[in-house]
C-alpha positions as CSV (number, residue, x, y, z in Angstrom):
1,M,129.3,85.2,82.5
2,T,126.9,87.7,82.1
3,L,126.0,90.2,79.9
4,T,124.7,93.9,81.2
5,I,122.0,95.6,79.0
6,S,119.8,98.6,80.0
7,C,115.7,98.2,79.1
8,P,114.6,100.9,77.0
9,G,111.2,100.8,78.2
10,C,112.2,101.7,82.0
11,N,115.9,102.1,82.0
12,S,116.6,99.5,84.5
13,P,120.0,97.6,84.4
14,L,119.5,93.8,83.1
15,Q,122.2,90.8,83.6
16,V,121.2,88.1,81.4
17,R,123.1,85.1,80.7
18,E,125.5,84.6,77.7
19,E,122.8,81.6,76.5
20,Y,120.3,84.0,75.8
21,A,122.3,86.2,73.4
22,G,120.9,86.2,70.6
23,Q,117.1,86.2,71.7
24,Q,114.0,88.2,73.2
25,L,113.3,88.6,76.5
26,K,110.4,90.3,78.6
27,C,111.8,92.7,81.2
28,P,111.0,91.6,84.4
29,R,109.9,95.5,86.0
30,C,108.1,96.8,83.1
31,A,107.3,93.4,81.0
32,A,108.5,94.9,77.9
33,V,110.2,92.7,75.3
34,V,114.1,93.2,75.2
35,S,116.4,91.5,72.8
36,V,119.3,90.8,74.0
37,P,122.5,91.6,71.6
38,A,124.4,88.4,70.1
39,A,127.7,88.7,72.4
40,E,131.0,89.1,70.8
41,G,133.7,89.0,73.9
42,G,132.3,90.8,76.9
43,Q,129.6,93.5,76.5
44,A,126.9,94.2,74.6
45,D,127.1,97.6,72.3
46,A,124.4,97.2,70.3
47,A,121.0,99.1,71.8
48,P,118.5,96.3,72.2
49,V,115.6,96.5,70.4
50,V,111.6,97.0,71.8
51,L,109.0,95.2,70.3
52,P,105.3,95.4,71.3
53,V,103.8,92.8,73.0
54,E,100.7,91.9,71.7
55,A,100.5,88.1,72.7
56,E,99.9,88.7,76.3
57,R,98.0,90.8,78.3
58,V,98.6,91.6,81.5
59,E,95.8,92.6,83.8
60,E,96.2,95.4,86.7
61,I,95.5,93.7,90.4
62,R,93.3,96.0,92.3
63,P,92.5,95.6,95.7
64,V,89.0,94.5,96.9
65,P,86.7,97.4,98.0
66,R,85.5,96.3,101.9
67,A,81.6,96.4,102.2
68,V,80.3,99.7,103.1
69,S,78.3,100.0,106.2
70,R,75.5,101.9,106.9
71,Q,76.6,103.9,109.7
72,A,76.7,107.6,109.9
73,A,79.5,109.1,108.6
74,P,83.1,107.8,109.4
75,D,84.9,109.2,112.4
76,T,88.1,108.2,111.3
77,A,91.0,109.5,108.8
78,I,91.2,106.3,107.2
79,G,87.4,105.7,106.9
80,E,86.2,102.9,109.4
81,G,84.2,104.6,111.4
82,R,83.9,103.6,115.1
83,P,82.3,100.2,116.6
84,A,78.8,100.4,117.7
85,A,78.2,100.8,121.3
86,R,76.9,97.9,123.3
87,P,73.4,98.3,124.8
88,R,73.9,98.4,128.5
89,A,71.6,96.8,131.0
90,P,69.0,99.1,133.2
91,R,70.8,100.0,136.4
92,D,69.0,99.9,139.6
93,A,69.5,102.4,142.8
94,E,71.6,100.2,144.2
95,D,74.2,100.3,141.3
96,E,74.2,104.2,141.1
97,A,76.2,104.1,144.1
98,P,80.1,104.5,143.6
99,R,82.1,101.4,144.0
100,P,84.5,101.0,146.3
101,G,88.4,100.8,145.3
102,R,87.9,101.8,141.4
103,R,89.5,104.5,139.5
104,G,87.6,108.1,139.4
105,R,85.1,106.7,142.4
106,D,85.1,106.9,146.0
107,Y,87.5,104.3,148.2
108,H,86.1,102.3,151.4
109,P,85.5,104.5,154.0
110,C,87.6,105.3,157.0
111,P,88.4,102.1,159.3
112,R,89.0,104.4,162.1
113,C,86.5,106.9,162.0
114,G,83.9,105.6,159.4
115,S,84.0,108.7,157.3
116,G,84.1,108.9,153.6
117,G,85.9,111.0,150.6
118,A,89.7,109.7,151.6
119,T,92.3,110.9,149.0
120,R,95.2,109.1,146.9
121,V,98.5,109.3,148.6
122,T,100.7,109.8,145.6
123,W,104.2,109.7,147.4
124,T,105.5,107.6,150.7
125,P,109.2,107.3,152.3
126,W,109.0,103.8,152.2
127,G,107.2,103.3,148.6
128,S,108.1,106.7,146.6
129,F,105.5,107.0,144.1
130,Y,105.1,103.5,143.2
131,G,103.9,101.8,146.4
132,P,101.0,104.0,147.0
133,A,100.2,103.4,143.2
134,L,100.3,99.7,143.7
135,L,98.3,99.6,147.0
136,T,96.2,102.4,146.5
137,H,97.4,103.7,149.3
138,V,94.8,106.3,150.4
139,R,94.1,109.4,153.3
140,C,91.4,110.3,155.3
141,P,90.6,114.0,155.5
142,K,89.4,113.7,158.9
143,C,91.2,111.8,161.0
144,G,94.7,111.8,158.9
145,Y,94.8,107.6,158.9
146,A,96.3,105.9,155.8
147,Y,94.7,102.8,154.2
148,N,93.9,100.9,151.5
149,G,91.6,102.1,149.9
150,R,90.1,99.2,147.9
151,T,90.5,96.9,150.9
152,G,89.4,99.4,153.9
153,R,92.7,97.7,155.7
154,S,95.6,99.0,156.9
155,N,98.9,99.0,154.5
156,T,101.2,98.0,157.0
157,V,102.2,94.2,156.0
158,A,102.0,95.4,152.6
159,A,104.6,98.4,153.4
160,V,106.5,96.0,155.3
161,F,107.0,93.7,152.5
162,F,107.4,96.6,149.5
163,V,110.8,97.5,152.1
164,L,112.1,94.3,153.2
165,V,112.4,92.4,149.8
166,P,114.5,95.1,148.1
167,L,116.3,95.1,150.8
168,I,116.9,91.4,151.5
169,L,118.2,91.2,147.5
170,I,120.6,94.2,147.8
171,L,122.3,92.8,150.7
172,A,122.4,89.3,149.0
173,I,124.3,90.7,146.0
174,L,126.4,93.0,148.2
175,F,128.0,89.6,150.6
176,G,128.3,87.7,146.9
177,L,130.5,90.7,145.4
178,L,132.2,90.7,148.4
179,V,133.0,86.6,148.6
180,A,133.7,87.8,144.9
181,L,136.3,90.1,145.5
182,G,137.9,88.5,148.2
183,V,137.1,90.8,150.9
184,L,135.0,88.1,152.9
185,R,136.0,84.6,153.0
186,L,133.8,81.8,153.4
187,R,135.4,78.9,155.5
């Protein structure tokens, strides 16, 4: 059986086994010494006595501070700052030309008329918004030809697969449902 007493230091309820009746214990929350009254057949009615703790010294554990870097003032609210920028290699005149097929840069020239300045296509009937984004589908402003801006080739084969694969999967699911419902019977 357990006794329920309250710590006079932090007023938290403590459950103590009867075998500790008449002894002094430390509170696990505030480390104050609590005397457990002798059990006389139930709950303890006497108020526990708090004794000062002088024999043991409890030290506060503090976190170890991080080494302060010799950078400028931190740029973030938590004081970590930004990492140092990597040095860049010097560029040649060839490197200054934009690379085709990269985000924010020019695409390959049109395979039909050879003009540049293609613009990205955002929606198509065969691929909605996803198809053109996945296949880097662009349109030539001069002749209107749509092609893959990354490779400079046609997207026709990729667009056919983009439509046929989901269509075949949908038909297979419908066939399976019709067989499971008994509308179609396999011999």
